[in-house]
Structures are given as structure tokens and as C-alpha cells.
C-alpha positions as CSV (number, residue, x, y, z in Angstrom):
1,M,112.9,97.5,35.9
2,S,115.7,96.2,38.2
3,S,115.0,94.4,41.4
4,Y,116.3,97.5,43.4
5,S,113.8,99.7,41.6
6,K,111.0,97.3,42.3
7,R,111.9,97.2,46.0
8,T,112.1,100.9,46.1
9,A,108.7,101.2,44.5
10,S,107.2,98.7,46.9
11,V,108.6,100.6,49.9
12,V,107.4,103.9,48.6
13,G,103.9,102.4,47.9
14,I,103.7,101.0,51.5
15,A,104.9,104.3,52.9
16,F,102.1,106.2,51.2
17,S,99.6,103.6,52.2
18,L,100.4,103.6,55.9
19,P,98.4,106.8,56.7
20,F,95.3,105.3,55.1
21,I,95.8,102.0,56.8
22,F,96.2,103.7,60.1
23,V,93.1,105.8,59.7
24,F,91.1,102.8,58.4
25,T,92.2,100.6,61.3
26,I,91.5,103.2,64.0
27,F,88.2,104.6,62.8
28,I,86.6,101.8,60.8
29,L,88.1,98.3,61.4
30,Y,88.5,98.6,65.2
31,P,85.0,100.1,65.9
32,L,83.5,97.4,63.6
33,L,85.3,94.5,65.3
34,Y,84.6,96.0,68.8
35,G,80.9,96.3,67.8
36,F,80.7,92.7,66.9
37,Y,82.4,91.8,70.2
38,L,79.8,93.8,72.1
39,A,77.0,92.3,70.1
40,G,78.1,88.8,70.9
41,N,76.1,88.6,74.2
42,L,72.8,86.8,73.5
43,S,71.1,88.4,76.5
44,N,71.1,91.6,74.4
45,Y,68.9,90.0,71.8
46,Y,66.6,88.6,74.4
47,E,66.1,92.0,75.8
48,L,65.5,93.5,72.4
49,A,62.9,90.8,71.6
50,N,61.0,91.8,74.7
51,D,61.1,95.5,74.0
52,P,57.9,96.6,72.2
53,L,59.5,99.8,71.1
54,Y,62.3,97.9,69.4
55,I,59.8,95.6,67.7
56,R,57.9,98.7,66.5
57,A,61.2,100.2,65.3
58,I,61.9,97.2,63.1
59,F,58.4,97.3,61.7
60,N,58.8,101.0,61.0
61,T,62.1,100.3,59.3
62,F,60.6,97.9,56.9
63,L,57.6,100.2,56.3
64,Y,59.8,103.2,55.7
65,V,62.1,101.3,53.4
66,G,59.4,99.3,51.6
67,V,57.1,102.2,50.8
68,G,59.8,104.9,50.5
69,V,62.1,103.1,48.2
70,N,59.5,101.6,45.9
71,L,57.6,104.8,45.4
72,K,60.8,106.7,44.9
73,M,61.9,104.4,42.2
74,V,58.6,104.5,40.4
75,F,58.5,108.2,40.4
76,A,62.1,108.5,39.4
77,F,61.5,106.1,36.4
78,F,58.5,108.2,35.4
79,F,60.2,111.6,35.7
80,S,63.3,110.2,33.8
81,G,60.9,109.5,30.9
82,L,59.7,113.1,31.0
83,L,63.3,114.4,30.9
84,M,63.6,112.7,27.5
85,Y,61.2,115.5,26.2
86,R,63.5,118.4,27.2
87,K,62.9,120.1,23.9
88,Y,59.6,121.4,25.4
89,P,60.0,124.5,27.6
90,A,57.6,123.2,30.3
91,V,59.7,120.1,30.7
92,K,62.9,122.2,31.0
93,V,61.3,124.3,33.8
94,L,60.0,121.1,35.5
95,S,63.4,119.4,35.4
96,V,65.2,122.4,37.0
97,A,62.5,122.7,39.7
98,Y,62.5,119.0,40.3
99,L,66.2,118.9,41.0
100,L,66.0,121.5,43.8
101,P,65.1,119.1,46.6
102,W,68.3,117.2,46.0
103,A,70.4,120.4,46.1
104,I,69.0,121.4,49.5
105,P,71.2,120.3,52.4
106,D,69.7,117.4,54.2
107,I,69.5,118.9,57.7
108,A,68.2,122.3,56.4
109,G,65.5,120.5,54.4
110,I,64.3,118.3,57.3
111,L,64.2,121.2,59.8
112,S,62.3,123.4,57.3
113,F,59.8,120.6,56.6
114,R,59.4,120.2,60.4
115,W,58.6,123.9,60.8
116,M,56.1,123.7,58.0
117,L,54.3,120.8,59.9
118,N,54.1,122.8,63.1
119,S,50.6,122.5,64.5
120,D,50.4,126.2,65.6
121,W,52.2,128.3,63.0
122,G,53.2,125.8,60.3
123,V,52.6,126.9,56.7
124,I,50.5,123.7,56.0
125,N,48.1,124.3,58.8
126,L,47.9,128.0,58.0
127,F,46.9,127.0,54.5
128,L,44.3,124.6,55.8
129,S,42.8,127.3,58.0
130,E,42.4,129.6,55.0
131,F,39.8,127.1,53.7
132,G,38.1,126.7,57.1
133,L,39.7,123.2,57.7
134,P,40.8,122.2,61.2
135,K,44.5,122.2,62.1
136,I,46.2,118.8,62.1
137,M,48.7,117.7,64.7
138,W,51.0,116.3,62.1
139,L,53.9,115.2,64.3
140,N,51.8,114.2,67.3
141,N,50.2,111.2,65.6
142,Y,52.0,108.0,64.6
143,Y,50.4,107.6,61.2
144,T,50.8,111.3,60.1
145,S,54.4,111.3,61.4
146,M,55.4,108.2,59.5
147,A,53.6,109.5,56.4
148,A,55.5,112.8,56.7
149,A,58.8,111.1,57.0
150,I,58.2,108.9,54.0
151,F,57.0,111.8,52.0
152,F,60.1,113.8,52.8
153,H,62.4,110.9,51.9
154,I,60.7,110.5,48.6
155,W,60.7,114.2,47.9
156,K,64.4,114.5,48.8
157,W,65.9,111.6,47.0
158,T,63.8,110.9,43.9
159,P,65.8,113.5,41.9
160,L,69.0,111.5,42.4
161,W,67.5,108.3,41.0
162,T,65.7,110.3,38.3
163,M,69.1,111.5,36.9
164,T,70.5,108.0,37.2
165,F,67.6,106.5,35.2
166,Y,67.8,109.4,32.8
167,A,71.5,108.6,32.1
168,G,70.4,105.0,31.6
169,R,67.8,106.0,29.0
170,L,70.4,108.0,27.1
171,V,72.5,105.0,26.4
172,I,69.7,103.1,24.8
173,P,70.4,103.1,21.0
174,P,67.8,105.5,19.3
175,E,67.8,103.1,16.3
176,L,65.6,100.7,18.4
177,Y,62.9,103.4,18.9
178,E,63.1,104.4,15.2
179,A,62.7,100.8,14.1
180,A,59.7,100.4,16.5
181,K,58.1,103.5,15.1
182,I,58.5,102.2,11.6
183,D,56.8,99.0,12.7
184,G,53.9,101.1,14.1
185,A,54.7,100.4,17.8
186,S,52.9,102.7,20.2
187,T,54.7,104.6,23.0
188,I,53.4,102.0,25.5
189,N,54.8,99.2,23.4
190,E,58.1,100.9,23.2
191,L,58.2,101.2,26.9
192,R,57.2,97.6,27.5
193,H,59.5,96.0,24.8
194,I,62.5,98.3,24.6
195,T,62.9,100.7,27.6
196,M,61.8,98.4,30.5
197,P,63.8,95.3,29.4
198,L,67.0,97.4,28.8
199,M,66.5,99.3,32.0
200,K,65.7,96.3,34.1
201,R,69.2,95.7,35.5
202,L,69.8,99.3,36.3
203,Y,66.4,99.6,38.0
204,I,67.0,96.6,40.2
205,L,70.6,97.7,41.0
206,C,69.4,101.2,42.0
207,T,66.6,99.7,44.1
208,L,69.1,97.6,46.0
209,L,71.5,100.4,46.5
210,S,68.7,102.7,47.7
211,T,67.4,100.0,50.1
212,I,70.9,99.8,51.7
213,W,71.2,103.5,52.1
214,T,67.6,103.9,53.4
215,L,68.1,101.2,56.0
216,G,70.8,103.4,57.5
217,D,68.8,106.7,57.2
218,F,69.1,108.5,60.6
219,N,68.6,112.2,59.9
220,T,65.1,112.1,58.6
221,I,63.3,110.5,61.6
222,W,65.7,111.9,64.2
223,L,65.3,115.5,63.1
224,L,61.7,115.3,62.0
225,T,60.1,113.4,64.9
226,G,62.9,112.4,67.3
227,G,61.1,109.0,67.5
228,D,58.0,110.6,69.0
229,P,55.2,110.4,69.7
230,G,56.0,108.1,72.6
231,G,59.0,106.5,70.7
232,T,56.6,105.0,68.2
233,T,58.3,106.4,65.1
234,H,61.8,105.1,65.7
235,L,63.7,103.3,63.0
236,A,66.4,100.7,63.6
237,S,69.1,103.4,63.2
238,T,67.5,105.9,65.6
239,I,66.6,103.4,68.3
240,A,70.2,102.1,68.2
241,Y,71.4,105.6,68.8
242,K,69.0,106.0,71.7
243,Y,70.1,102.8,73.3
244,A,73.8,103.6,72.9
245,L,73.9,107.3,73.9
246,Y,70.7,108.1,75.8
247,V,70.2,104.8,77.7
248,G,74.0,104.4,77.9
249,N,74.0,100.7,76.8
250,V,76.4,100.6,73.9
251,A,76.2,96.8,73.5
252,L,72.4,97.0,73.2
253,G,72.6,99.7,70.7
254,V,75.1,97.8,68.5
255,S,73.1,94.6,68.9
256,S,69.9,96.4,67.8
257,Y,71.3,97.2,64.4
258,I,73.4,94.0,64.0
259,V,70.0,92.3,63.5
260,L,69.8,93.9,60.1
261,M,73.3,92.7,59.1
262,P,72.0,89.5,57.3
263,I,69.7,91.6,55.2
264,L,72.5,94.0,54.3
265,L,74.8,91.1,53.3
266,V,72.1,89.6,51.1
267,L,71.5,92.9,49.4
268,I,75.3,93.4,48.9
269,F,75.6,89.9,47.4
270,M,72.7,90.6,45.1
271,I,74.4,93.8,43.9
272,I,77.6,92.0,43.2
273,K,75.7,89.3,41.4
274,I,73.9,91.8,39.2
275,M,77.0,93.8,38.4
276,G,78.8,90.5,37.8
277,V,81.6,90.0,35.4
278,P,81.1,91.7,32.0
279,G,81.6,88.5,30.1
280,E,78.9,86.7,32.1
281,R,76.1,89.2,31.4
């Protein structure tokens, strides 16, 4: 290729890249840098440290992420194992039914679940009343509200990771299981000595990715509880939104979520380390 052709190709490449660079700069880079600028005032962090609702929100975030992500991954790993027995009709029906939560739009699913938990006419309380049990104010209590949010998160997103683990199981050479059966290994031993070691990296990687995404989960809490009762169910994402748009203090809102940035950076570094360079694995 001549030097003229190379210059022409470079100019064309830059021309096609300019719209993306413009959009990236205006809508991503500038807001990010401006957010760091707003979060540079140390008085914001002093105010946050003395706000009991913010302290509760950080606690809720770790509770929501810790319980939700770990249970979700355990269930996903278990169900991915069931999918390996798709030759049975019952498993086929279960696999289709189990994927439905993932197919339901996020907002529609949350609002439907909220209506089901309504203390007066919700389906769950109507079911309880059929057995003579008292109605439960599901979303008027901190513990039941958080439990409901964690339950919905697990119900909604376990199918995604189930399919991911299922794909991981499919690439395990079947010869390993055949050799194990010849040696008289039980199903438990196959799980311990073949499946789990070969799935370890994928499991950890999915857990880290899920943790990052769950740290930024906004819709579940905001649409399900709105941070109530009394602002006690806020997460870091929802209370940042409240500070910025309801209180009108954008700097405080940005600062409230910047606190989680070191955790996110560590998780991202761990993901890069796990993925690594193919030759280093």
C-alpha cells in the first residue's frame, strides 16, 4: 500500500471515529470528570459519615450484594447441573419455566412483584388469608422489604448465570467423566474432582462480574420500596440519586457513590487478572 493510500485510510478512519469520540466525550468522559471534580470536596464525605441513612445504605448495599450474589451463583451452578439432564421431559419443562424470569422486562417484573406484596389486595396476602394466616405488611418493615428485594434479584438474574455455567459445563471434555465412571467414581466425586476444578475460574469471574453489576443496581430497590420504610432500605445507588435529584445536592450524590470506587477498581483488576493472557493460564 502506498503512503498516499495509508494517509487516506487514516483520514477515513478518523472521520468515521469522530462521531463516536464526540458522543463518548460529551456523554461519558465529561460527566465522569465533572463528577470527580464535584466529589473532591472533603466536606461532602464528612457530611456523609454523619448521616445515619447513608451509613445504613452502605450496610444495605453490602448485605444486598453479599447475600444476593452468592445465593444467585450457588443456585445457578446447581440448576446448570440439572440442565445437563435435558433428555428427561421434566428437566426440559423446568428449564423453559426457569428462564422466564430473565425474559420478563426488569421494570414490569419489579412492579408486578410489588403489587403481589401489597398488604391489602396482594396475591401473597390473599393466599395467606385462605389458610387463616394474618396479613403481612411486606413493604412496611425493613427486614421483609430487604428480604423481598434480595429474593426478587435472585429470582430475576439466576437464569442468566445458569445459562453461563451451563455453557461452561458443555466445554468440559466428556471423556473425563467417562474415565471417572470406568474408575468407579460417584457423581459427587465427579463434581468435586472434575466439574468444580474446571469451572472454578468461570465461577469466580461470573461472581466478580455479578458483584459489579449488583453494586450499581438501582431499579429493584427504587421501584420496589423507594427506600422506605423511612429511608432504611436505600442502597448506595438509590441514596445517591436521592441526594442529587431530591435533595438537590449533586456533589453529595456523586460523593456518596464515589466511596465505592476503590471496591469497583479492585474487582475490575481481579477480573483482568483472572482473564489474563492465554499463555499465562
